[in-house]
Backbone as CSV, one residue per row, in Angstrom:
resi,resn,N_x,N_y,N_z,CA_x,CA_y,CA_z,C_x,C_y,C_z
1,MET,-16.856,-10.513,10.612,-17.158,-9.718,9.449,-18.463,-8.975,9.695
2,VAL,-18.509,-7.733,9.275,-19.727,-6.934,9.355,-20.171,-6.656,7.934
3,LEU,-21.390,-7.021,7.607,-21.960,-6.748,6.294,-23.031,-5.691,6.453
4,LEU,-22.926,-4.637,5.689,-23.918,-3.571,5.721,-24.570,-3.493,4.357
5,GLY,-25.864,-3.635,4.298,-26.590,-3.612,3.036,-27.398,-4.885,2.913
6,GLY,-28.415,-4.868,2.111,-29.228,-6.059,1.938,-30.283,-5.860,0.887
7,ALA,-30.981,-6.915,0.583,-31.989,-6.880,-0.469,-33.331,-6.355,0.028
8,ASP,-33.505,-6.290,1.336,-34.758,-5.767,1.870,-34.458,-4.800,3.004
9,GLY,-35.486,-4.252,3.620,-35.317,-3.245,4.650,-34.709,-3.740,5.947
10,SER,-34.542,-5.032,6.107,-34.050,-5.554,7.385,-32.595,-5.199,7.666
11,PHE,-31.863,-4.769,6.657,-30.457,-4.442,6.866,-30.163,-2.963,6.684
12,GLU,-31.189,-2.145,6.537,-30.954,-0.732,6.288,-30.371,-0.056,7.522
13,MET,-29.303,0.678,7.302,-28.644,1.439,8.359,-28.325,2.812,7.794
14,SER,-28.442,3.835,8.613,-28.134,5.169,8.116,-26.659,5.518,8.268
15,ASP,-25.964,4.883,9.229,-24.529,5.089,9.378,-23.946,3.938,10.185
16,VAL,-22.655,3.971,10.397,-21.995,2.905,11.155,-21.582,3.400,12.540
17,GLY,-22.302,4.391,13.046,-22.028,4.896,14.387,-22.068,3.764,15.400
18,GLY,-21.105,3.717,16.287,-21.014,2.669,17.286,-20.117,1.515,16.874
19,ILE,-19.676,1.496,15.608,-18.813,0.410,15.144,-17.517,0.352,15.951
20,GLU,-17.106,1.482,16.484,-15.871,1.517,17.282,-15.995,0.696,18.570
21,LEU,-17.213,0.336,18.945,-17.442,-0.495,20.132,-17.217,-1.977,19.849
22,CYS,-16.836,-2.291,18.633,-16.574,-3.681,18.218,-15.092,-3.794,17.837
23,PRO,-14.180,-3.795,18.809,-12.752,-3.704,18.523,-12.158,-4.898,17.777
24,ASN,-12.846,-6.021,17.722,-12.292,-7.197,17.055,-12.728,-7.347,15.601
25,VAL,-13.450,-6.370,15.071,-13.891,-6.426,13.675,-12.660,-6.390,12.767
26,THR,-12.617,-7.329,11.825,-11.501,-7.375,10.879,-11.916,-7.039,9.456
27,SER,-13.215,-7.087,9.163,-13.678,-6.855,7.799,-15.026,-6.130,7.811
28,ILE,-15.121,-5.083,6.992,-16.375,-4.347,6.833,-16.658,-4.221,5.342
29,SER,-17.894,-4.518,4.972,-18.346,-4.335,3.597,-19.614,-3.492,3.632
30,ALA,-19.506,-2.238,3.233,-20.649,-1.319,3.198,-20.864,-0.956,1.741
31,THR,-21.857,-1.595,1.118,-21.960,-1.467,-0.322,-23.133,-0.684,-0.867
32,SER,-24.232,-0.530,-0.108,-25.320,0.173,-0.774,-26.286,0.921,0.114
33,MET,-26.522,0.518,1.313,-27.620,1.086,2.082,-27.291,2.379,2.830
34,LEU,-26.044,2.726,2.932,-25.680,3.938,3.660,-25.660,5.124,2.705
35,ALA,-26.260,6.222,3.131,-26.309,7.401,2.272,-24.905,7.950,2.014
36,ARG,-24.113,8.078,3.057,-22.720,8.522,2.934,-21.894,7.702,3.896
37,ARG,-20.652,7.494,3.573,-19.742,6.772,4.448,-18.680,7.724,4.951
38,ASP,-18.544,7.821,6.235,-17.514,8.647,6.841,-16.398,7.693,7.246
39,THR,-15.276,7.787,6.568,-14.199,6.840,6.832,-13.539,7.049,8.189
40,ARG,-13.950,8.079,8.923,-13.448,8.237,10.299,-14.063,7.211,11.234
41,LYS,-15.258,6.715,10.909,-15.962,5.792,11.808,-15.165,4.531,12.105
42,PRO,-14.606,3.836,11.111,-13.882,2.608,11.438,-12.431,2.802,11.862
43,THR,-11.908,4.020,11.867,-10.477,4.190,12.163,-10.052,3.730,13.552
44,PRO,-10.923,3.689,14.567,-10.467,3.133,15.845,-10.300,1.602,15.835
45,LEU,-10.694,0.948,14.745,-10.658,-0.510,14.685,-9.253,-0.986,14.317
46,ALA,-8.461,-1.272,15.324,-7.048,-1.608,15.139,-6.826,-2.912,14.386
47,ARG,-7.822,-3.790,14.330,-7.662,-5.086,13.663,-8.295,-5.128,12.271
48,LEU,-8.840,-4.020,11.809,-9.525,-3.986,10.519,-8.517,-4.199,9.390
49,THR,-8.668,-5.295,8.649,-7.758,-5.612,7.548,-8.416,-5.447,6.182
50,HIS,-9.746,-5.484,6.122,-10.455,-5.406,4.849,-11.613,-4.418,4.979
51,LEU,-11.611,-3.402,4.127,-12.689,-2.417,4.107,-13.158,-2.279,2.668
52,SER,-14.401,-2.661,2.418,-14.989,-2.568,1.083,-16.147,-1.587,1.154
53,ILE,-16.055,-0.495,0.383,-17.083,0.540,0.430,-17.442,0.980,-0.984
54,SER,-18.658,1.476,-1.131,-19.076,2.041,-2.403,-19.873,3.308,-2.156
55,PRO,-20.282,3.977,-3.190,-20.472,5.412,-3.335,-20.599,6.312,-2.104
56,ALA,-20.092,7.494,-2.302,-20.210,8.628,-1.387,-19.380,8.477,-0.124
57,PHE,-18.186,9.019,-0.158,-17.247,8.937,0.964,-16.914,10.318,1.504
58,ASP,-16.680,10.379,2.780,-16.178,11.588,3.425,-14.894,11.229,4.157
59,ASN,-13.947,12.146,4.193,-12.723,12.017,4.999,-11.851,10.825,4.599
60,LEU,-11.655,10.633,3.309,-10.838,9.508,2.843,-9.427,9.512,3.437
61,GLU,-8.903,10.685,3.754,-7.539,10.759,4.288,-7.382,9.991,5.593
62,THR,-8.476,9.765,6.313,-8.388,9.025,7.577,-8.120,7.538,7.357
63,LEU,-8.228,7.058,6.116,-7.909,5.656,5.832,-6.451,5.338,6.166
64,LEU,-5.591,6.351,6.127,-4.184,6.139,6.491,-4.030,5.746,7.955
65,ASP,-5.037,6.022,8.781,-4.988,5.668,10.199,-5.291,4.198,10.456
66,LEU,-5.753,3.484,9.438,-6.078,2.062,9.586,-4.796,1.259,9.359
67,LYS,-4.000,1.118,10.390,-2.661,0.532,10.289,-2.658,-0.945,9.904
68,ALA,-3.719,-1.696,10.203,-3.769,-3.122,9.870,-4.392,-3.377,8.495
69,LEU,-4.898,-2.333,7.840,-5.611,-2.500,6.578,-4.725,-3.125,5.509
70,LYS,-5.257,-4.158,4.847,-4.539,-4.858,3.780,-5.260,-4.769,2.444
71,GLN,-6.597,-4.619,2.471,-7.371,-4.566,1.237,-8.402,-3.447,1.295
72,LEU,-8.483,-2.680,0.215,-9.453,-1.603,0.107,-10.053,-1.591,-1.295
73,PRO,-11.059,-2.424,-1.545,-11.783,-2.303,-2.807,-12.917,-1.300,-2.641
74,LEU,-13.079,-0.407,-3.606,-14.200,0.523,-3.534,-14.717,0.851,-4.912
75,LEU,-15.993,1.166,-4.957,-16.676,1.510,-6.197,-17.270,2.907,-6.070
76,ASP,-16.886,3.795,-6.973,-17.440,5.145,-6.962,-16.939,5.884,-8.189
77,HIS,-17.851,6.456,-8.974,-17.457,7.184,-10.171,-16.542,8.366,-9.852
78,GLY,-16.921,9.157,-8.851,-16.131,10.339,-8.502,-14.735,9.993,-8.021
79,THR,-14.637,8.985,-7.161,-13.327,8.572,-6.650,-12.483,8.000,-7.778
80,TYR,-13.107,7.242,-8.673,-12.378,6.689,-9.819,-11.791,7.820,-10.665
81,THR,-12.611,8.834,-10.950,-12.137,9.971,-11.737,-10.961,10.648,-11.038
82,ASP,-11.046,10.778,-9.722,-9.963,11.406,-8.954,-8.671,10.598,-9.019
83,VAL,-8.756,9.274,-8.862,-7.529,8.467,-8.788,-6.859,8.264,-10.137
84,ILE,-7.575,8.464,-11.230,-6.908,8.347,-12.533,-6.355,9.695,-13.003
85,THR,-6.554,10.730,-12.195,-6.061,12.061,-12.527,-4.713,12.304,-11.857
86,PRO,-3.620,12.356,-12.650,-2.297,12.609,-12.057,-2.299,13.907,-11.244
87,GLY,-1.695,13.855,-10.070,-1.591,15.023,-9.208,-2.784,15.255,-8.299
88,HIS,-3.860,14.508,-8.471,-5.030,14.693,-7.616,-4.726,14.169,-6.205
89,PRO,-5.160,14.869,-5.146,-4.887,14.433,-3.772,-5.391,13.018,-3.456
90,THR,-6.527,12.632,-4.037,-7.037,11.279,-3.782,-6.120,10.238,-4.407
91,ARG,-5.586,10.522,-5.572,-4.628,9.600,-6.183,-3.389,9.482,-5.306
92,ALA,-2.891,10.611,-4.817,-1.711,10.589,-3.947,-1.991,9.778,-2.680
93,LEU,-3.186,9.916,-2.121,-3.571,9.165,-0.933,-3.518,7.666,-1.206
94,PHE,-4.143,7.230,-2.307,-4.168,5.802,-2.606,-2.800,5.277,-3.018
95,GLU,-1.994,6.087,-3.656,-0.620,5.676,-3.966,0.170,5.473,-2.675
96,ALA,-0.041,6.347,-1.684,0.630,6.188,-0.385,0.168,4.913,0.305
97,MET,-1.116,4.621,0.206,-1.631,3.394,0.807,-1.017,2.167,0.128
98,LYS,-0.947,2.196,-1.201,-0.340,1.085,-1.937,1.124,0.920,-1.542
99,ALA,1.838,2.026,-1.407,3.248,1.964,-1.011,3.394,1.376,0.385
100,GLY,2.367,1.529,1.220,2.371,0.974,2.566,1.890,-0.469,2.636
101,GLY,1.629,-1.082,1.471,1.258,-2.485,1.448,-0.231,-2.788,1.354
102,VAL,-1.058,-1.762,1.156,-2.503,-1.983,1.045,-2.858,-2.262,-0.418
103,MET,-3.633,-3.314,-0.662,-4.136,-3.608,-1.993,-5.338,-2.692,-2.215
104,VAL,-5.168,-1.707,-3.095,-6.212,-0.737,-3.388,-6.790,-1.047,-4.761
105,TRP,-8.117,-1.078,-4.846,-8.812,-1.315,-6.105,-9.964,-0.330,-6.164
106,VAL,-9.971,0.542,-7.169,-11.046,1.526,-7.334,-11.678,1.307,-8.695
107,GLY,-12.982,1.045,-8.704,-13.700,0.835,-9.956,-14.944,1.691,-10.016
108,LEU,-15.591,1.637,-11.165,-16.839,2.368,-11.359,-17.988,1.601,-10.730
109,THR,-19.064,2.316,-10.374,-20.194,1.667,-9.724,-21.029,0.838,-10.680
110,SER,-20.944,1.093,-11.952,-21.693,0.293,-12.917,-20.746,-0.159,-14.019
111,ARG,-21.028,-1.313,-14.557,-20.187,-1.878,-15.604,-20.852,-1.690,-16.960
112,LYS,-20.046,-1.378,-17.942,-20.504,-1.264,-19.320,-19.489,-2.008,-20.182
113,ASP,-19.862,-2.288,-21.405,-18.930,-2.989,-22.298,-17.622,-2.226,-22.487
114,ASP,-17.698,-0.898,-22.484,-16.508,-0.092,-22.691,-15.954,0.455,-21.361
115,CYS,-16.243,-0.241,-20.278,-15.820,0.206,-18.947,-14.301,0.221,-18.850
116,PRO,-13.727,1.315,-18.393,-12.261,1.369,-18.251,-11.771,0.446,-17.140
117,SER,-10.498,0.139,-17.198,-9.881,-0.702,-16.173,-9.900,-0.009,-14.825
118,PRO,-9.994,-0.789,-13.746,-9.958,-0.167,-12.421,-8.576,0.366,-12.098
119,PHE,-8.533,1.279,-11.153,-7.260,1.756,-10.612,-6.798,0.713,-9.600
120,GLU,-5.590,0.190,-9.820,-5.046,-0.795,-8.888,-3.643,-0.381,-8.509
């Protein structure tokens, strides 16, 4: 498992460049310290089954290349808005992933009492 993020500066990373050199990685959780996440970075990881990411994504369509992926929880206001909008390309992408057997969960980055249900 690779954990990206932490409570202090010891875990700060600007990107996941070089992650492709770790072919046996099965789980990645990038939750806060990366400015943007480029989903092309982990696509060479043939054994990746769990990818958990939060705000700011680029190239979401490349997630379809993760053939072993089984779980994709993510938190992002913009992505949530996209996936609850019928006909939006991001919704179609996640529906295709779900049809392929991936457990997709998209929620908001912050919780409130009136927080809507996640997209599942």
